[in-house]
C-alpha positions in Angstrom: -0.8 -11.4 33.2 -3.7 -10.7 30.8 -3.3 -8.3 27.9 -4.8 -4.9 28.5 -8.6 -4.7 28.1 -8.2 -2.1 25.3 -6.1 -4.5 23.2 -8.5 -7.4 23.8 -11.6 -5.3 22.9 -10.0 -3.4 20.0 -7.8 -6.0 18.3 -9.7 -5.9 15.0 -9.4 -2.1 14.8 -5.8 -2.1 15.7 -5.0 -4.8 13.1 -6.8 -2.9 10.4 -4.9 0.2 11.3 -1.6 -1.6 11.1 -2.4 -3.1 7.7 -3.6 0.3 6.5 -0.4 2.0 7.6 1.8 -0.7 6.1 0.0 -0.5 2.8 0.0 3.3 2.7 3.8 3.2 3.2 4.1 0.7 0.3 2.0 2.9 -1.9 4.0 6.0 -1.1 7.2 4.0 -1.8 5.9 2.8 -5.1 4.8 6.3 -6.2 7.8 8.2 -5.0 10.9 6.1 -4.8 10.7 2.8 -6.7 12.2 4.0 -10.0 16.0 4.7 -10.2 17.0 8.1 -11.6 17.7 8.3 -15.3 21.4 8.5 -16.2 22.7 11.9 -17.1 22.5 12.7 -20.8 26.1 14.0 -21.1 27.6 10.5 -21.1 28.5 9.2 -24.5 26.4 6.3 -25.9 28.7 3.2 -26.1 26.7 1.7 -29.0 27.3 4.5 -31.6 30.8 5.4 -30.6 30.0 8.4 -28.4 29.4 11.0 -31.0 25.6 10.6 -31.0 25.5 10.8 -34.8 25.2 7.2 -35.8 28.8 6.2 -35.6 30.5 7.9 -38.6 31.3 11.2 -36.8 29.8 13.3 -39.5 26.6 15.0 -40.2 24.5 15.4 -43.3 23.3 18.9 -42.3 26.5 20.6 -43.3 27.0 21.9 -39.7 29.7 19.4 -38.8 28.3 18.2 -35.5 25.6 16.5 -33.7 22.1 18.0 -34.0 20.7 19.7 -31.0 18.4 17.4 -29.0 14.8 18.4 -29.0 13.3 19.2 -25.6 10.7 16.7 -24.5 7.0 17.6 -24.9 6.0 19.5 -21.8 3.9 17.6 -19.2 0.7 19.2 -18.2 1.7 18.7 -14.6 -1.1 19.1 -12.0 -3.3 21.5 -13.9 -6.8 21.2 -12.6 -8.3 22.2 -15.9 -6.3 19.7 -18.0 -8.4 17.1 -19.7 -7.7 13.4 -19.7 -5.7 12.3 -22.8 -7.0 9.6 -25.1 -3.6 8.0 -25.5 -2.9 7.0 -21.8 -1.6 3.5 -21.7 -4.2 1.1 -20.3 -1.6 -0.3 -17.8 -1.3 3.1 -16.2 -5.0 3.5 -15.8 -5.6 0.0 -14.4 -2.4 0.2 -12.3 -3.4 3.5 -10.7 -6.9 2.4 -10.0 -5.9 -1.1 -8.7 -3.2 0.4 -6.4 -5.6 2.6 -4.6 -8.6 0.3 -4.2 -7.0 -1.5 -1.2 -5.9 1.9 0.2 -9.5 3.3 0.1 -10.9 0.0 1.4 -8.5 -0.2 4.4 -8.7 3.6 5.1 -12.5 3.3 5.2 -12.3 0.4 7.6 -9.6 1.9 9.8 -11.4 5.3 10.1 -14.8 3.6 10.4 -13.6 1.7 13.5 -12.8 4.9 15.3 -15.5 5.6 18.0 -15.6 9.3 17.2 -16.9 8.7 13.6 -19.9 6.8 12.4 -19.4 4.4 9.6 -20.3 6.6 6.6 -18.1 9.5 7.9 -15.3 7.0 8.4 -15.7 5.8 4.8 -15.6 9.3 3.4 -12.5 10.1 5.5 -10.9 6.9 4.3 -11.5 8.0 0.7 -10.1 11.5 1.4 -7.1 10.1 3.2 -6.2 7.9 0.2 -6.8 10.9 -2.1 -4.5 13.1 0.1 -1.8 10.4 -0.1 -2.1 10.4 -3.9 -2.0 14.2 -4.1 1.1 14.5 -1.9 2.9 11.8 -3.9 2.1 13.7 -7.2 3.4 17.0 -5.7 6.6 15.2 -4.6 6.9 13.8 -8.1 6.9 17.3 -9.5 10.2 18.0 -7.7 11.8 14.9 -9.2 13.6 15.1 -12.5 12.9 11.4 -13.4 9.2 11.3 -12.4 6.3 12.9 -14.1 3.4 14.3 -12.1 0.1 14.2 -14.0 -3.5 15.2 -13.2 -4.7 11.9 -14.7 -2.9 9.9 -12.0 -4.7 11.8 -9.3 -8.1 11.2 -11.1 -7.4 7.5 -11.5 -6.0 7.1 -7.9 -9.1 8.9 -6.6 -11.3 6.6 -8.6 -9.6 3.5 -7.1 -9.8 5.0 -3.6 -13.5 5.7 -4.1 -14.2 2.2 -5.3 -12.3 0.7 -2.3 -14.1 2.9 0.2 -17.5 2.2 -1.3 -16.9 -1.5 -1.3 -15.9 -1.3 2.4 -19.0 0.7 3.3 -21.3 -1.8 1.5 -19.6 -4.7 3.2 -19.9 -3.1 6.6 -23.6 -2.4 5.9 -24.2 -6.0 4.8 -22.4 -7.4 7.9 -24.4 -5.1 10.3 -27.7 -6.2 8.6 -26.8 -9.8 8.8 -25.6 -9.5 12.5 -28.8 -7.7 13.3 -30.9 -10.5 11.7 -28.9 -13.1 13.6 -29.5 -11.3 16.9 -33.2 -11.1 16.2 -33.3 -14.8 15.1 -31.5 -15.9 18.2 -34.0 -14.3 20.6 -37.0 -16.3 21.5 -40.3 -14.5 21.4 -42.1 -14.1 24.8 -45.3 -16.2 24.9 -47.8 -14.7 27.2 
């Protein structure tokens, strides 16, 4: 028995959708669940003898105990008016952009194959879908004690998604122009 006509005629679109969904799940896993939680801070440190004061059990401040730990510097969170810091590690920037280039690319292709959208609208929706995935992951990270949600991540993820969607749209445009030229070149002119 032959496969259904729909599958035969739409196998490219279906395969792009499958790859897009698998990659989107991988990105969501990386952004939300790939790091183990930090151990609780109330456990003694085995290296310094458990007192937290360097191993001698005493303190030079005259208080007779361990100094109070300073709270970490507050994260700006997802503030829309927060400016990008100058001291962001290059790995974070490159990693965030590189992680979302394929997602924007595949999203633009997957949504561009839908018959209800034309190609530019599909590209824009692919970019917006990748950006929505990034935003939802950052909101989820806000609820986790061992993850930090930052506006910079959303900016860099959006930049990667935009690059990926733009590359997909340019490639689709080039392919359509080449195919159109091949169709015109294959037709023989009528000689009258």
